[in-house]
C-alpha positions in Angstrom: -6.2 -12.2 -42.0 -4.8 -13.4 -45.7 -4.5 -12.4 -48.9 -4.6 -14.6 -51.8 -2.5 -14.3 -54.6 -2.6 -15.9 -57.8 0.9 -17.6 -59.6 1.8 -18.3 -62.8 5.0 -18.9 -64.9 6.2 -20.0 -68.1 9.1 -22.1 -68.5 11.4 -24.8 -70.0 10.5 -27.6 -69.0 13.3 -29.9 -69.2 15.8 -26.6 -67.3 14.9 -26.3 -64.1 17.7 -23.7 -63.7 16.9 -19.9 -63.6 18.0 -20.0 -67.0 14.7 -22.0 -67.8 12.1 -19.4 -65.9 10.8 -17.2 -69.2 8.6 -15.3 -67.7 6.3 -15.3 -64.0 2.9 -13.4 -62.8 1.0 -12.6 -59.7 -2.3 -11.6 -59.3 -3.5 -11.0 -55.9 -7.6 -11.0 -54.7 -7.7 -7.3 -54.9 -6.9 -7.4 -58.5 -3.2 -5.7 -58.2 -0.6 -7.7 -60.5 3.1 -7.9 -61.3 4.5 -9.4 -64.5 8.1 -10.3 -65.3 10.0 -11.6 -68.2 13.5 -13.1 -67.3 16.1 -10.9 -69.4 18.5 -13.9 -68.7 16.3 -16.9 -70.1 17.8 -19.5 -72.3 16.6 -17.9 -75.5 18.0 -20.9 -77.9 15.9 -23.1 -75.6 12.8 -21.4 -76.3 13.3 -21.7 -79.9 14.1 -25.1 -80.1 10.9 -26.2 -78.2 7.8 -26.6 -80.4 5.2 -25.4 -78.0 6.8 -22.7 -76.4 8.4 -21.4 -80.0 4.3 -21.3 -80.7 2.6 -20.7 -78.2 5.0 -18.4 -75.5 7.1 -17.0 -77.5 4.7 -14.8 -79.4 3.4 -13.3 -76.2 6.6 -12.2 -75.5 7.7 -8.8 -76.2 10.1 -8.4 -79.6 11.9 -6.1 -81.8 11.4 -5.9 -85.6 13.5 -8.2 -85.7 11.6 -10.7 -83.8 13.9 -10.8 -81.2 13.4 -10.1 -77.4 12.6 -6.2 -76.8 15.5 -6.1 -74.0 13.9 -2.2 -73.7 10.5 -3.1 -72.7 10.0 -2.6 -69.2 8.6 -6.1 -68.2 12.1 -7.6 -69.6 13.9 -7.6 -66.0 17.4 -9.3 -64.9 16.8 -12.2 -62.2 18.1 -10.0 -59.1 15.4 -7.2 -59.9 12.6 -9.9 -60.2 13.6 -11.6 -56.8 13.6 -8.4 -55.2 10.4 -7.1 -56.8 8.5 -10.5 -55.8 9.6 -10.1 -52.4 8.2 -6.6 -52.1 5.0 -7.8 -53.7 4.3 -10.8 -51.2 5.7 -8.3 -48.3 2.4 -6.9 -46.4 0.4 -7.0 -43.3 -1.8 -9.7 -44.3 -0.5 -13.1 -44.5 0.1 -14.3 -48.2 -2.2 -17.9 -49.5 -0.7 -18.9 -52.9 -2.8 -20.7 -55.5 -2.4 -21.9 -58.7 -3.9 -24.0 -61.8 -1.2 -27.0 -62.1 1.1 -25.4 -60.3 3.6 -27.3 -58.9 6.2 -26.6 -61.6 5.3 -23.2 -61.1 5.7 -22.8 -57.7 9.1 -24.7 -57.7 10.5 -22.0 -60.4 9.1 -19.3 -58.0 11.3 -20.7 -54.9 14.1 -21.3 -57.3 14.7 -17.5 -57.7 16.3 -18.4 -54.0 17.6 -21.3 -54.8 15.5 -23.2 -52.8 16.8 -22.1 -49.5 13.9 -21.5 -47.6 16.7 -19.6 -45.0 17.2 -17.2 -47.8 13.7 -16.9 -48.9 11.6 -14.0 -47.5 9.4 -14.7 -44.7 6.7 -13.4 -46.8 7.0 -15.5 -49.7 4.7 -18.7 -49.1 6.1 -22.0 -49.1 3.4 -23.9 -50.1 0.2 -23.3 -52.5 -3.0 -24.2 -52.7 -3.5 -26.3 -56.4 -7.0 -25.1 -57.8 -7.4 -28.5 -59.6 -7.4 -30.3 -56.4 -10.1 -27.7 -55.2 -12.1 -28.2 -57.9 -12.0 -31.8 -57.7 -13.0 -31.9 -54.4 -16.0 -29.5 -55.1 -17.0 -32.0 -57.6 -16.8 -30.0 -60.1 -16.9 -31.0 -63.6 -17.5 -27.9 -65.8 -15.2 -24.7 -65.0 -14.9 -21.5 -67.0 -12.7 -21.5 -70.0 -9.7 -18.7 -70.6 -11.2 -15.7 -72.1 -8.3 -13.7 -74.2 -4.9 -15.0 -74.4 -3.4 -17.8 -72.9 -0.1 -19.4 -72.0 0.9 -15.6 -71.4 2.1 -15.5 -67.5 -0.4 -12.9 -66.2 -3.3 -13.7 -68.1 -3.2 -17.2 -66.8 -2.6 -15.5 -63.3 -5.5 -13.7 -63.9 -7.4 -16.7 -65.4 -6.6 -18.8 -61.9 -8.2 -16.0 -60.3 -11.2 -16.4 -62.0 -11.2 -20.0 -61.4 -10.7 -19.8 -58.0 -13.7 -17.5 -57.7 -15.9 -20.0 -59.5 -15.2 -23.0 -57.3 -15.6 -20.8 -54.0 -18.7 -19.7 -55.6 -20.1 -23.5 -56.2 -19.3 -24.6 -52.5 -18.5 -22.5 -49.6 -16.7 -19.3 -48.7 -13.9 -19.4 -46.2 -14.6 -19.2 -42.3 -18.3 -18.1 -41.6 -18.4 -16.6 -45.0 -22.4 -17.4 -44.8 -24.2 -15.3 -42.4 -25.7 -12.3 -44.5 -27.4 -14.4 -46.9 -28.2 -17.5 -44.1 -30.4 -14.4 -42.6 -31.7 -13.0 -46.0 -32.9 -16.6 -46.5 -34.7 -16.7 -42.8 -36.3 -13.5 -43.9 -37.6 -14.8 -47.0 -38.8 -18.0 -45.0 -40.4 -15.1 -42.5 -41.9 -13.5 -44.7 -43.6 -16.0 -46.4 -45.4 -17.0 -43.4 -42.6 -19.8 -42.3 -41.4 -18.2 -39.1 -38.2 -19.9 -37.7 -36.2 -21.5 -40.4 -37.8 -25.0 -39.7 -41.6 -25.3 -38.3 -43.5 -28.5 -36.9 -46.7 -29.1 -36.2 -47.6 -31.2 -33.1 -45.2 -32.8 -30.6 -41.6 -32.6 -31.3 -39.4 -35.7 -31.6 -35.5 -35.7 -30.8 -35.0 -37.3 -34.2 -37.2 -34.7 -35.9 -35.0 -32.2 -34.4 -32.0 -33.7 -35.7 -33.7 -33.3 -39.0 -34.7 -29.8 -38.3 -30.9 -29.1 -37.4 -29.6 -30.4 -40.8 -32.2 -28.7 -42.5 -31.2 -25.6 -40.9 -27.4 -26.1 -41.8 -28.6 -27.0 -45.5 -30.2 -23.5 -45.3 -27.4 -22.1 -44.2 -24.6 -23.6 -46.2 -26.7 -23.2 -49.7 -27.1 -19.2 -49.3 -22.8 -19.0 -48.3 -21.7 -16.2 -50.0 -20.8 -12.7 -47.8 -19.5 -12.2 -44.2 -22.8 -10.9 -42.0 -23.4 -6.9 -40.8 -25.3 -5.9 -37.9 -28.8 -7.4 -37.8 -28.0 -10.3 -40.0 -25.6 -11.5 -37.5 -27.6 -11.5 -34.7 -30.4 -13.0 -36.5 -28.7 -16.1 -37.3 -27.3 -16.7 -33.5 -31.1 -15.9 -32.4 -32.2 -18.7 -34.7 -29.4 -21.4 -33.9 -30.3 -20.2 -30.1 -34.2 -20.9 -30.5 -32.7 -24.6 -31.6 -31.2 -24.8 -29.1 -34.1 -24.7 -26.7 -36.2 -26.6 -28.6 -33.5 -29.5 -28.5 -33.3 -29.6 -24.8 -37.3 -29.5 -24.6 -37.3 -32.3 -26.8 -34.9 -34.4 -24.7 -36.4 -33.7 -21.4 -39.8 -34.9 -23.0 -37.9 -37.9 -24.3 -36.7 -38.2 -20.8 -40.3 -38.4 -19.0 -41.6 -41.0 -21.6 -38.6 -42.9 -20.4 -39.8 -42.9 -16.9 -37.4 -40.4 -15.7 -38.3 -39.1 -12.2 -35.3 -36.6 -12.3 -34.7 -37.7 -8.5 -31.5 -39.4 -6.7 -31.2 -43.2 -7.3 -33.7 -42.9 -11.0 -33.0 -46.2 -12.7 -34.1 -45.2 -16.0 -31.4 -45.4 -18.9 -30.8 -41.6 -18.7 -29.7 -41.8 -15.0 -28.5 -45.1 -14.3 -24.8 -43.9 -12.6 -21.6 -46.0 -13.9 -19.2 -47.7 -11.2 -17.0 -44.8 -11.2 -19.8 -42.5 -10.3 -21.2 -44.7 -7.3 -17.6 -45.0 -5.9 -17.5 -41.4 -5.6 -21.3 -41.2 -4.3 -20.0 -43.8 -1.6 -17.2 -41.7 -0.8 -19.2 -38.8 -0.2 -22.1 -40.0 2.1 -19.2 -41.9 4.4 -16.7 -38.8 4.6 -19.0 -36.0 4.1 -16.8 -35.2 1.0 -18.2 -32.3 -1.2 -19.6 -34.2 -4.4 -17.2 -32.9 -7.5 -19.1 -30.2 -10.1 -18.3 -31.5 -13.4 -18.1 -28.0 -15.5 -16.9 -28.2 -19.4 -14.5 -25.9 -20.9 -14.4 -27.0 -24.1 -16.2 -28.8 -26.5 -14.9 -30.3 -29.9 -17.4 -28.9 -33.2 -17.2 -31.3 -36.5 -19.2 -32.0 -39.6 -17.3 -34.8 -40.7 -17.9 -39.0 -38.7 -15.5 -39.5 -35.7 -14.3 -42.2 -37.6 -13.3 -39.8 -40.5 -9.6 -39.6 -41.0 -9.7 -35.8 -41.9 -12.0 -35.1 -38.9 -9.3 -34.0 -36.3 -8.1 -31.4 -39.0 -11.4 -30.0 -39.6 -12.7 -29.9 -35.8 -12.9 -26.9 -34.0 -12.4 -26.1 -30.7 -15.0 -23.7 -28.2 -12.4 -23.3 -25.2 -13.4 -21.0 -22.2 -11.0 -17.7 -21.4 -12.7 -16.9 -18.4 -15.4 -14.6 -16.7 -17.7 -16.8 -19.3 -15.9 -15.9 -22.7 -15.7 -18.4 -25.0 -13.5 -18.2 -28.2 -13.1 -20.3 -31.2 -10.6 -22.2 -32.4 -9.1 -23.9 -35.3 -5.6 -25.8 -35.2 -3.6 -22.5 -34.0 -5.9 -19.6 -35.6 -9.1 -18.2 -33.7 -12.4 -17.1 -35.6 -12.3 -13.2 -35.7 -15.8 -10.9 -35.4 -15.5 -11.1 -39.4 -15.7 -14.5 -39.9 -11.7 -15.0 -41.0 -9.0 -16.7 -39.0 -6.8 -15.1 -36.9 -3.4 -16.8 -36.9 -1.7 -14.7 -33.8 -1.1 -16.9 -31.3 -1.9 -16.7 -27.6 -2.0 -14.8 -25.1 -3.4 -11.7 -26.1 -4.5 -8.7 -24.2 -7.5 -8.1 -23.1 -9.0 -5.9 -25.9 -8.2 -9.2 -28.4 -10.1 -10.9 -26.0 -13.2 -8.6 -25.8 -13.5 -9.1 -29.6 -11.9 -12.7 -30.1 -14.7 -14.1 -27.6 -18.4 -14.0 -26.9 -20.9 -15.8 -23.9 -20.8 -19.6 -24.5 -24.0 -20.1 -26.7 -23.3 -17.4 -29.4 -19.6 -19.0 -29.7 -20.9 -22.4 -30.2 -23.6 -21.0 -32.7 -20.0 -19.6 -34.3 -18.4 -22.7 -34.9 -21.3 -24.8 -36.0 -21.8 -22.5 -38.6 -17.9 -22.3 -39.0 -17.4 -26.2 -39.0 -19.2 -26.3 -42.2 -16.6 -24.4 -44.1 -13.4 -24.1 -42.2 -10.6 -24.7 -44.6 -7.3 -26.9 -44.7 -5.0 -26.2 -47.4 -7.8 -24.4 -49.3 -10.4 -27.6 -49.3 -13.5 -26.7 -46.9 -14.9 -29.0 -44.5 -18.2 -29.4 -46.6 -16.2 -30.7 -50.0 -14.9 -33.1 -47.8 -17.9 -34.4 -46.3 -19.7 -34.4 -49.6 -16.5 -36.3 -51.5 -16.5 -39.1 -48.6 -20.5 -39.1 -48.9 -20.3 -39.9 -52.5 -17.3 -42.5 -52.2 -19.3 -44.2 -49.7 -22.4 -44.3 -51.9 -20.3 -45.5 -54.6 -18.8 -48.7 -52.9 -22.3 -49.2 -51.8 -23.3 -49.3 -55.4 -19.9 -51.5 -56.7 -21.2 -53.9 -54.0 
């Protein structure tokens, strides 16, 4: 589980020391906020900088003499700010930090601990997710405008939160995310006599089923919003399992058309044995060696092409834990029942295994859903695929 936190800071651009920090603010996804003005900031540098003097200085609390109001509760010494920021980040959930054009803001945050990661509390994120990059990856050109005061750190942190919500609403949510609305889509189509998420009239070919697979995934992705509960989850799993049965039936039909007898020494294109298998077969016949049983204990699931440079980062692994229990892993995190990613490393106790594993068909169904929107540095797989497809089309058009 993770907690999203949005950062903004106001600062003197040419002063990277802590005296150059004017104010800093955090807002988390629940609306909890923190705001502080550095009592020790360089007042003269702020007044000498035209932009800061005209846009930032008016947002700060001031006395009747137009000096900084040091009695205001937001004006605090650096030591107090450092302690309170660490307390804000601390909690049972891992903090994920986001910012809008945030490289300087994050630099100023780490500067409170002199950029010493050993001195910095573990709860303070060492990296942040750039909202500008997320918007670009999603192909979003129009974004919401700030509502109210700008260049006030707290208002700008709230704006970053608004931006992130807009970006995620226009693309896909993290982890599964889509199941409840996808089930609603399935119920809508059923109510309109569509039956399953897709239907075929007459004989079904493998190509048609793969096209149906794409339609199913598009339907799921188009309706991504919130995580599944109860019947919604079982409905989507039922749809996916139904589809797998149809694919198996179509493959069997294709084998029949290609002349597969299903017997030993069948020479159709589906059954021709390669040289290594022939050696094993000869050894078995000559020495009564039991024929080796090949049993898959893992699957790789990814929506990106194999030759994509990002395929390995976005690949999910469905792994067998034993007793026909399978888990879905991405990098070092494991898929939880609520659709989020659990960063706890293996091994786990029996209770954890029960709550984070399913039978093979269900685990594969969940992996196929999660593969669409699994995030890496806050960027979902679907956004990477869209961008790669757009670039490929642009290259073809240029050619």
